[in-house]
C-alpha positions as CSV (number, residue, x, y, z in Angstrom):
1,X,156.4,114.7,153.7
2,X,156.2,111.3,152.7
3,X,154.0,110.2,149.5
4,X,150.6,108.4,149.4
5,X,148.6,106.0,146.7
6,X,145.5,104.5,147.0
7,X,143.3,102.8,145.1
8,X,139.6,100.9,144.9
9,X,139.0,99.2,141.4
10,X,137.9,96.4,139.3
11,X,141.2,96.0,137.8
12,X,144.9,95.4,139.4
13,X,146.0,98.4,140.7
14,X,149.7,97.6,141.0
15,X,150.5,99.5,138.2
16,X,149.0,102.8,139.3
17,X,150.1,102.9,142.5
18,X,153.9,102.1,141.3
19,X,152.9,105.3,138.9
20,X,152.0,107.3,141.3
21,X,155.1,106.6,143.7
22,X,157.1,107.9,141.0
23,X,155.5,111.0,140.7
24,X,155.0,111.1,144.3
25,X,159.4,110.5,145.0
26,X,160.0,114.2,145.1
27,X,158.5,114.3,148.5
28,X,160.8,111.3,150.0
29,X,162.9,108.7,149.2
30,X,164.0,106.7,151.9
31,X,162.1,103.6,151.3
32,X,159.2,102.7,149.3
33,X,156.2,100.1,149.7
34,X,152.8,99.1,149.3
35,X,150.3,96.4,150.2
36,X,147.5,95.1,148.0
37,X,144.3,92.4,148.9
38,X,144.2,90.0,146.4
39,X,141.1,88.2,144.8
40,X,141.2,85.5,147.2
41,X,141.0,88.0,150.2
42,X,144.8,87.9,151.2
43,X,146.8,90.5,152.1
44,X,150.5,91.0,150.6
45,X,153.4,93.4,150.8
46,X,156.6,94.6,149.3
47,X,158.8,97.3,151.0
48,X,162.5,98.3,149.9
49,X,164.9,100.3,150.7
50,X,165.9,103.2,149.1
51,X,164.3,104.7,145.5
52,X,160.7,103.7,143.9
53,X,163.1,101.8,141.5
54,X,164.0,98.9,144.2
55,X,160.4,98.7,144.4
56,X,159.4,97.8,141.2
57,X,162.7,95.5,140.9
58,X,160.9,93.7,144.0
59,X,157.6,93.3,142.0
60,X,159.0,92.0,139.2
61,X,160.8,89.2,140.7
62,X,157.7,88.3,142.7
63,X,154.8,90.0,141.0
64,X,151.9,90.6,143.1
65,X,148.0,91.5,142.3
66,X,145.2,93.1,143.4
67,X,142.2,95.7,143.3
68,X,142.7,97.3,147.0
69,X,146.2,98.7,147.4
70,X,147.9,101.3,149.2
71,X,151.4,102.7,148.5
72,X,153.8,105.1,150.7
73,X,156.7,106.4,149.6
74,X,159.2,107.8,152.4
75,X,161.3,110.6,153.9
76,X,162.1,109.3,157.3
77,X,161.2,111.1,160.1
78,X,160.8,108.7,163.4
79,X,163.0,105.9,162.7
80,X,165.8,105.5,160.4
81,X,165.6,104.7,156.5
82,X,165.2,101.3,156.6
83,X,162.6,97.8,155.5
84,X,161.3,97.1,159.2
85,X,160.6,101.5,159.4
86,X,159.3,101.4,155.4
87,X,155.4,101.9,155.4
88,X,152.7,100.2,154.9
89,X,153.1,98.5,158.1
90,X,151.2,95.6,158.4
91,X,149.7,93.9,161.5
92,X,148.4,90.5,161.9
93,X,148.6,90.3,157.8
94,X,145.4,92.2,157.9
95,X,145.3,95.8,158.7
96,X,147.9,98.3,156.7
97,X,148.7,101.6,157.4
98,X,150.7,104.4,155.3
99,X,150.9,107.7,156.5
100,X,152.6,111.0,156.0
101,X,152.7,113.5,158.8
102,X,153.6,113.3,162.5
103,X,152.1,111.6,165.5
104,X,153.3,113.9,168.4
105,X,151.7,111.4,170.9
106,X,153.0,108.1,169.7
107,X,155.5,107.3,173.0
108,X,152.4,107.6,175.0
109,X,150.3,105.5,172.6
110,X,153.5,103.4,172.0
111,X,153.9,102.6,176.0
112,X,150.2,102.1,176.3
113,X,149.9,99.6,173.4
114,X,152.7,97.4,174.9
115,X,151.5,97.1,178.2
116,X,148.3,96.0,176.3
117,X,150.8,93.1,175.0
118,X,151.4,94.8,171.3
119,X,154.1,93.9,169.7
120,X,156.0,96.3,167.4
121,X,158.3,95.9,164.7
122,X,159.5,100.0,163.7
123,X,160.4,102.6,165.2
124,X,157.9,104.7,163.8
125,X,154.9,106.8,165.3
126,X,152.8,105.3,162.2
127,X,153.0,102.0,163.5
128,X,150.6,103.3,166.6
129,X,148.2,103.8,164.3
130,X,148.2,100.5,162.7
131,X,148.3,98.6,166.3
132,X,145.3,101.0,167.5
133,X,143.0,100.3,164.3
134,X,143.5,96.9,164.3
135,X,143.1,96.8,168.5
136,X,139.2,98.5,167.4
137,X,138.6,95.9,164.8
138,X,139.7,92.6,166.5
139,X,138.6,93.8,170.3
140,X,136.2,96.4,169.7
141,X,134.1,94.9,167.0
142,X,134.6,98.0,164.8
143,X,134.1,97.4,160.8
144,X,137.1,99.7,159.1
145,X,135.4,102.8,158.9
146,X,134.4,103.1,162.2
147,X,137.7,101.7,163.7
148,X,139.6,104.5,162.1
149,X,136.8,107.1,163.4
150,X,137.3,105.7,166.3
151,X,141.2,105.9,166.5
152,X,141.2,108.9,165.3
153,X,140.4,111.4,168.4
154,X,143.7,109.5,170.1
155,X,145.8,111.2,167.7
156,X,147.8,114.2,168.2
157,X,149.3,115.9,164.9
158,X,149.4,115.9,161.7
159,X,148.4,112.6,159.2
160,X,147.3,112.0,156.2
161,X,146.9,108.2,156.3
162,X,145.5,105.0,154.3
163,X,144.2,102.2,155.6
164,X,143.1,98.4,153.9
165,X,141.8,95.6,155.9
166,X,141.9,92.0,154.8
167,X,138.5,90.9,155.8
168,X,136.8,94.1,154.0
169,X,138.7,93.3,150.5
170,X,137.2,96.2,148.1
171,X,137.6,99.0,150.3
172,X,139.7,101.1,151.8
173,X,139.6,104.3,154.0
174,X,141.1,107.4,154.1
175,X,141.8,110.5,156.5
176,X,143.4,113.7,156.5
177,X,144.3,116.4,159.4
178,X,147.0,118.6,158.6
179,X,148.7,116.7,155.9
180,X,147.0,117.2,152.3
181,X,145.1,114.6,150.7
182,X,142.9,114.3,147.6
183,X,140.6,112.0,146.2
184,X,140.3,111.1,142.3
185,X,137.7,110.0,140.7
186,X,138.1,107.6,138.0
187,X,135.0,104.9,135.7
188,X,134.8,102.0,138.5
189,X,138.0,102.9,140.5
190,X,138.3,105.9,142.7
191,X,142.0,106.8,144.3
192,X,143.5,109.1,147.0
193,X,147.1,111.0,146.7
194,X,148.7,113.0,148.0
195,X,148.5,115.5,145.5
196,X,146.7,115.5,142.0
197,X,150.4,114.9,140.8
198,X,150.8,111.3,142.0
199,X,146.7,110.2,140.1
200,X,146.8,112.6,136.6
201,X,147.9,109.7,135.1
202,X,144.5,107.9,135.8
203,X,141.9,110.7,136.1
204,X,141.5,114.5,135.5
205,X,138.8,114.8,138.5
206,X,139.6,115.4,142.4
207,X,138.0,116.0,145.6
208,X,140.4,118.3,148.3
209,X,139.8,116.4,151.1
210,X,139.1,119.7,154.1
211,X,140.7,119.3,157.7
212,X,139.1,116.7,159.7
213,X,137.6,114.6,156.9
214,X,137.4,110.7,156.5
215,X,136.7,109.0,153.4
216,X,135.4,105.1,152.4
217,X,136.3,104.5,148.9
218,X,135.4,101.5,147.0
219,X,134.9,100.3,143.1
220,X,131.4,101.6,143.2
221,X,132.1,104.8,144.8
222,X,133.0,107.1,147.6
223,X,131.6,108.8,150.8
224,X,133.4,111.6,153.1
225,X,132.4,112.1,156.6
226,X,133.4,115.4,158.9
227,X,135.2,114.8,161.5
228,X,132.1,114.3,163.7
229,X,131.4,111.2,161.1
230,X,128.8,113.5,159.3
231,X,128.5,112.7,155.7
232,X,129.5,115.5,153.9
233,X,130.1,116.5,149.7
234,X,133.3,118.5,149.5
235,X,132.3,118.9,145.5
236,X,134.5,117.6,142.4
237,X,137.2,119.4,140.6
238,X,138.0,119.1,137.0
239,X,141.5,119.8,136.4
240,X,143.4,121.2,132.9
241,X,146.2,119.1,133.1
242,X,150.3,119.8,132.0
243,X,151.6,116.9,130.2
244,X,154.4,119.1,128.7
245,X,155.7,119.3,132.1
246,X,156.4,115.8,132.2
247,X,159.3,113.8,131.4
248,X,163.3,114.9,131.1
249,X,163.3,115.3,127.1
250,X,166.7,116.2,126.3
251,X,168.0,117.4,129.8
252,X,169.8,115.7,132.3
253,X,168.1,116.4,134.6
254,X,165.0,117.9,136.1
255,X,167.0,121.2,137.7
256,X,168.7,121.7,134.7
257,X,165.5,121.7,132.6
258,X,163.2,123.5,135.1
259,X,166.2,126.4,135.1
260,X,165.9,126.4,130.9
261,X,161.9,126.5,131.5
262,X,162.0,130.0,133.8
263,X,161.9,132.4,130.4
264,X,158.6,130.7,129.3
265,X,157.0,130.3,132.8
266,X,158.2,133.5,133.9
267,X,156.0,134.7,130.4
268,X,153.0,132.6,131.6
269,X,152.8,134.2,134.7
270,X,152.9,137.6,133.5
271,X,150.4,136.8,131.3
272,X,148.1,135.4,133.7
273,X,147.7,139.0,135.0
274,X,144.6,141.1,134.1
275,X,145.3,144.8,133.6
276,X,143.4,145.6,136.8
277,X,143.6,144.1,140.3
278,X,140.8,141.1,139.5
279,X,144.3,138.7,139.5
280,X,144.4,138.4,142.4
281,X,140.4,138.2,143.5
282,X,137.3,139.8,142.5
283,X,137.2,142.0,145.7
284,X,141.0,142.9,145.0
285,X,140.3,146.6,144.5
286,X,138.3,147.0,147.2
287,X,140.6,145.1,149.3
288,X,144.1,147.0,148.3
289,X,142.9,150.4,149.0
290,X,142.7,149.7,152.7
291,X,146.0,148.4,153.0
292,X,148.3,149.9,155.5
293,X,150.8,147.6,156.0
294,X,151.9,143.8,154.3
295,X,153.3,141.1,156.0
296,X,155.0,138.3,154.4
297,X,155.2,134.3,155.8
298,X,156.6,131.9,153.9
299,X,159.9,129.3,154.7
300,X,162.9,128.3,152.2
301,X,162.9,129.4,149.2
302,X,160.0,131.3,149.5
303,X,161.0,133.1,152.5
304,X,164.1,134.3,150.5
305,X,160.9,135.5,147.7
306,X,159.6,137.2,150.5
307,X,162.6,139.7,151.4
308,X,163.3,140.7,148.0
309,X,159.3,141.5,148.1
310,X,160.0,143.4,151.2
311,X,162.5,145.5,149.0
312,X,160.4,146.0,145.7
313,X,157.2,147.2,148.3
314,X,158.5,150.0,150.8
315,X,160.8,151.4,148.3
316,X,157.8,151.8,145.4
317,X,154.4,151.9,147.2
318,X,155.7,153.2,150.8
319,X,153.9,150.6,152.9
320,X,155.7,149.0,155.7
321,X,156.7,145.5,155.2
322,X,157.3,142.6,157.2
323,X,158.9,139.5,156.2
324,X,158.7,136.0,158.9
325,X,160.1,132.8,158.8
326,X,156.3,130.8,159.3
327,X,157.7,128.2,161.7
328,X,158.7,131.0,163.9
329,X,155.9,133.5,163.5
330,X,153.3,131.0,164.5
331,X,155.0,130.6,167.5
332,X,155.3,134.5,169.0
333,X,153.0,137.1,169.9
334,X,153.6,139.1,167.2
335,X,152.3,142.9,166.5
336,X,150.0,142.7,163.4
337,X,149.6,146.4,162.4
338,X,146.5,147.9,161.2
339,X,144.9,146.6,158.0
340,X,147.5,144.2,157.6
341,X,147.5,142.1,154.5
342,X,148.6,138.8,155.2
343,X,150.8,137.3,152.1
344,X,152.0,133.4,152.4
345,X,153.7,132.1,150.0
346,X,154.8,128.5,149.1
347,X,155.1,126.6,146.1
348,X,152.8,123.6,147.1
349,X,150.3,125.8,148.8
350,X,150.6,122.9,152.0
351,X,153.5,124.4,153.3
352,X,152.7,123.1,156.9
353,X,154.2,126.0,158.9
354,X,152.9,128.7,156.4
355,X,149.7,127.6,156.7
356,X,149.3,127.4,160.4
357,X,151.1,130.4,160.5
358,X,148.5,132.4,158.7
359,X,145.9,131.0,161.2
360,X,147.9,132.0,163.9
361,X,147.6,135.9,163.1
362,X,145.0,137.8,164.8
363,X,142.4,138.1,162.3
364,X,141.4,141.7,163.4
365,X,144.4,143.8,162.2
366,X,144.2,141.9,158.9
367,X,142.6,143.4,155.3
368,X,143.0,139.7,153.5
369,X,144.7,136.9,153.4
370,X,146.8,136.2,150.1
371,X,148.1,132.9,148.7
372,X,150.8,133.5,146.0
373,X,151.2,129.7,145.1
374,X,151.6,127.5,141.8
375,X,148.8,124.6,143.3
376,X,145.2,125.5,142.5
377,X,143.3,124.3,144.8
378,X,146.0,123.7,147.7
379,X,145.1,124.3,151.1
380,X,146.5,127.7,151.2
381,X,144.2,128.9,148.5
382,X,141.6,127.4,149.8
383,X,142.6,129.5,152.7
384,X,142.8,132.7,151.5
385,X,140.4,135.7,150.3
386,X,143.0,136.6,147.4
387,X,144.9,134.3,145.5
388,X,148.0,134.7,142.4
389,X,148.5,131.6,141.0
390,X,152.4,131.2,139.8
391,X,152.7,129.4,136.4
392,X,156.1,127.7,137.1
393,X,153.9,124.0,136.6
394,X,155.2,121.0,138.4
395,X,158.6,121.2,139.5
396,X,160.1,118.3,140.3
397,X,163.7,119.0,141.3
398,X,163.9,119.0,145.1
399,X,166.1,122.3,145.0
400,X,163.4,124.9,143.7
401,X,163.9,127.1,140.4
402,X,161.5,128.4,138.3
403,X,158.8,128.2,141.0
404,X,161.7,130.8,142.8
405,X,161.3,133.0,140.1
406,X,157.5,133.0,139.4
407,X,157.0,134.2,142.8
408,X,159.1,137.1,142.4
409,X,156.9,137.7,139.0
410,X,154.1,137.5,141.3
411,X,155.2,139.7,144.3
412,X,156.5,142.0,141.7
413,X,152.8,141.9,140.2
414,X,151.3,142.5,143.7
415,X,153.8,145.7,144.4
416,X,152.4,147.2,140.9
417,X,148.8,147.0,142.2
418,X,149.7,148.2,145.4
419,X,152.0,151.1,144.1
420,X,148.5,152.2,141.6
421,X,146.3,152.5,145.0
422,X,149.2,154.6,147.1
423,X,151.0,156.2,145.2
424,X,150.1,159.8,143.7
425,X,152.4,159.2,140.7
426,X,152.4,156.7,138.3
427,X,156.4,156.4,137.8
428,X,156.7,153.8,139.6
429,X,153.7,151.6,138.3
430,X,155.0,152.1,135.0
431,X,158.6,151.2,135.4
432,X,157.2,147.6,137.0
433,X,155.2,147.1,134.3
434,X,158.3,147.6,131.9
435,X,160.4,145.3,134.2
436,X,157.7,142.5,134.6
437,X,157.6,142.3,130.4
438,X,161.7,142.4,130.2
439,X,161.5,139.3,132.6
440,X,161.2,136.6,130.4
441,X,164.2,138.7,127.5
442,X,166.4,138.7,130.4
443,X,166.3,135.3,131.2
444,X,166.9,133.9,128.1
445,X,170.1,135.8,127.9
446,X,171.2,134.8,130.9
447,X,171.0,131.7,130.2
448,X,173.3,132.2,127.9
449,X,175.9,132.0,129.7
450,X,176.1,128.3,130.9
451,X,179.2,127.0,129.1
452,X,181.0,129.9,131.1
453,X,179.4,129.1,134.9
454,X,180.3,125.9,133.8
455,X,183.9,126.2,134.1
456,X,183.2,128.4,136.5
457,X,181.9,125.7,138.7
458,X,184.9,123.7,138.3
459,X,186.6,125.5,140.8
460,X,184.0,124.5,143.8
461,X,184.2,120.5,143.2
462,X,186.7,120.1,145.8
463,X,185.3,122.8,148.2
464,X,183.8,122.4,151.7
465,X,182.8,125.7,152.4
466,X,181.4,128.8,150.6
467,X,180.8,132.4,151.1
468,X,178.3,134.3,149.6
469,X,177.7,138.3,149.5
470,X,175.3,140.8,148.7
471,X,173.7,144.1,149.7
472,X,170.5,145.7,149.7
473,X,168.2,143.8,147.7
474,X,170.6,141.4,146.5
475,X,171.3,139.9,150.0
476,X,168.6,137.4,149.9
477,X,169.6,136.6,146.1
478,X,173.0,135.6,147.8
479,X,170.9,133.9,150.3
480,X,169.0,131.6,147.9
481,X,172.3,131.2,145.8
482,X,173.6,129.5,149.0
483,X,170.8,127.7,150.1
484,X,171.0,126.1,146.1
485,X,174.6,125.3,146.7
486,X,174.3,123.3,149.9
487,X,171.1,121.9,148.7
488,X,172.4,119.9,146.1
489,X,176.2,119.8,146.4
490,X,176.5,119.3,150.0
491,X,179.0,122.3,150.2
492,X,178.6,124.3,153.3
493,X,177.3,127.6,152.1
494,X,175.8,130.6,154.5
495,X,175.6,134.2,152.9
496,X,176.5,137.4,154.7
497,X,175.6,140.9,153.9
498,X,178.2,142.0,152.5
499,X,178.9,145.1,155.0
500,X,178.8,142.9,158.0
501,X,182.2,141.3,156.7
502,X,183.7,143.0,159.4
503,X,181.4,141.9,162.2
504,X,182.8,138.1,162.1
505,X,182.9,136.2,158.5
506,X,185.9,138.3,157.7
507,X,187.9,135.5,160.1
508,X,186.6,132.4,157.7
509,X,188.3,134.0,154.8
510,X,191.4,131.7,153.1
511,X,192.2,130.1,150.4
512,X,190.0,127.1,150.8
513,X,186.9,129.6,151.1
514,X,185.7,130.6,148.0
515,X,183.5,133.8,148.1
516,X,180.4,134.6,145.8
517,X,179.5,137.7,145.4
518,X,176.2,139.3,143.8
519,X,177.5,142.4,142.0
520,X,174.7,144.6,139.9
521,X,175.5,148.1,138.9
522,X,173.8,150.2,141.4
523,X,173.6,152.9,144.5
524,X,175.6,150.6,147.1
525,X,178.4,149.0,144.1
526,X,181.2,151.7,145.3
527,X,180.2,150.0,148.8
528,X,180.3,146.6,147.7
529,X,184.1,147.2,145.9
530,X,185.2,147.8,149.2
531,X,184.2,144.8,150.8
532,X,185.1,142.6,148.1
533,X,188.7,144.2,148.1
534,X,188.7,143.8,152.3
535,X,188.4,139.3,150.9
536,X,191.1,139.6,148.5
537,X,193.5,141.5,151.2
538,X,192.8,138.5,153.3
539,X,193.7,135.7,150.6
540,X,190.4,135.2,149.2
541,X,189.2,133.8,146.0
542,X,186.4,135.9,144.7
543,X,183.9,134.8,142.2
544,X,181.8,138.1,141.3
545,X,179.2,137.9,139.4
546,X,178.5,141.0,138.1
547,X,176.3,143.2,135.7
548,X,178.4,144.3,132.1
549,X,178.2,147.7,133.6
550,X,179.5,147.3,136.8
551,X,183.7,147.5,135.9
552,X,184.7,144.4,137.2
553,X,187.5,143.0,136.1
554,X,189.0,139.4,136.7
555,X,192.4,139.3,138.1
556,X,194.5,137.6,140.6
557,X,192.0,135.8,142.7
558,X,189.4,137.3,141.3
559,X,187.2,135.7,138.4
560,X,184.3,137.8,137.1
561,X,181.3,136.9,135.1
562,X,179.9,139.9,133.2
563,X,175.7,139.6,132.9
564,X,173.6,141.2,130.9
565,X,172.3,144.5,131.9
566,X,168.9,144.0,133.5
567,X,166.6,147.1,135.1
568,X,166.9,147.4,138.6
569,X,163.6,145.8,139.3
570,X,164.7,143.1,137.0
571,X,167.9,141.9,138.1
572,X,166.9,140.0,140.7
573,X,165.7,137.4,138.6
574,X,168.3,137.7,136.0
575,X,171.3,137.2,139.0
576,X,169.2,134.6,140.5
577,X,168.9,132.1,137.6
578,X,172.8,132.8,137.2
579,X,173.5,131.6,140.6
580,X,171.2,128.5,140.1
581,X,173.7,127.5,137.5
582,X,176.3,127.4,139.2
583,X,174.9,125.4,141.7
584,X,173.9,123.1,139.4
585,X,177.4,122.4,137.7
586,X,179.2,122.1,140.8
587,X,176.8,119.2,141.8
588,X,177.6,117.6,138.9
589,X,180.7,118.0,139.0
590,X,180.3,116.5,142.6
591,X,178.4,113.5,141.1
592,X,175.9,114.0,143.4
593,X,172.0,113.6,143.3
594,X,171.2,116.7,141.5
595,X,167.6,116.3,141.6
596,X,166.9,113.9,144.7
597,X,169.8,115.2,147.1
598,X,169.9,113.4,150.6
599,X,168.0,114.0,153.6
600,X,165.7,116.5,151.7
601,X,162.4,116.3,150.0
602,X,160.0,118.9,147.9
603,X,156.7,119.5,150.1
604,X,157.3,120.1,153.5
605,X,153.9,119.2,155.2
606,X,155.5,118.2,158.7
607,X,156.5,120.6,161.3
């Protein structure tokens, strides 16, 4: 989940590297560093613990310049956050390496290298790569490109690498396997980065490297090679940039800004769908008509979106739908029903476990693979026959908000298209279309409750635990609410189906355990009401997010927030936004880092 930036240019590249790291900091912020080859051919570097701001301060105190450089912001895997473990790893003041991923056989390689006399300065798996490349150059006689190509077959696991060599001052070499890496095309300068966002200040033209690719970059051009060393043309892609998503504007945090962007982003996502199936692909109509089952794979917040969609798909299309945590699905021999539509959900389109799960499935039972994703040209998009791009825009806050709700809008659109092919009457499809048009206005109305939710949040500031309850389609909404609270406020929060209270969780209820309930006006309302009375009877304090029509009232040990009426299909998104605001205000009250919570990163590109 680390972030990589690399530059080969005729001008000083220091600010390009730093700006790239600022844009990539959402991927990891345990440490940061860069290495440059200056005009005299010397390799120098800065490495600091913590945020990119500390690296900027080091550069201001002792400026370094150069036209060829690599940079890295780290999310720690092997080795605790420290300056010694920060990238780049420099060997003999000659070779510098940055890496995103995990080298799974690093311990074996480290032992072999130590037996050869190599001395290690860090605990990281990446330093193994740096030593191997150095040996290939200094003892094997390889040039930089050949050395990297010679070393890669020895590595097991996932990597995106960028390497520079003091003795080849005008070039850098990059490689990818299992971790994303893109090239950026400039005029007299070429770039590499973990994603396009890192490079959008200097180019709008990109090349997406494929698995096993190795690329050589200089200020004069680039060359790409397959894993077999054969030259290959990957093609250039010009992207339309969205500068409106940059900067905080009048907001204190990106998360708050992104919560309030949701009405517009939902509308954009819905408007992006054509009236027919072509929003998913030119051959979607033919493929949707063949679907007899749906299998969703996803991780984290995207998994919760899949659980909501399961309710929609099964109730409105009559198709069986299974939802699996991608990191588990890939390691078991799952039974795939005939004519299954495989759906992968990922904000980035680079989530390693979800990509692996899509690849793992037995293709003989699969009608098609569908990517629901926020990033065009991502690995997931390229791997699937069908694609629906959400229009969330760049999401900087680590805790996902608008990405989740736009995923729900996309999944509701998918439900509409499947219903068209598999339901004899059009009532279900009509209900869905009405709900889709309602999403933006309902979201706007929920945001008007911000001040009320802020006051409610004060009660959580000194708590250490919280319990979230929901039933039916609102159970995954409760799960998402609990996830948001634990992500940014560090309060331990768990979600349960309210009917499961008596099967264990009720033992946790006391005056120090706030219980948050999602209470819509639906068929399960009375059963939920009984579940909540069980909490009150045992001294628990309830915070009920209820529909105006549900009839809940505040009273002793019970605070009720009545939310605006929404249709049964739009309701999950309305309640989601209310719970996002709750988590946000609790985190602010506690003084945590809302946008960059500890130990987390935005894009999970390692297993």
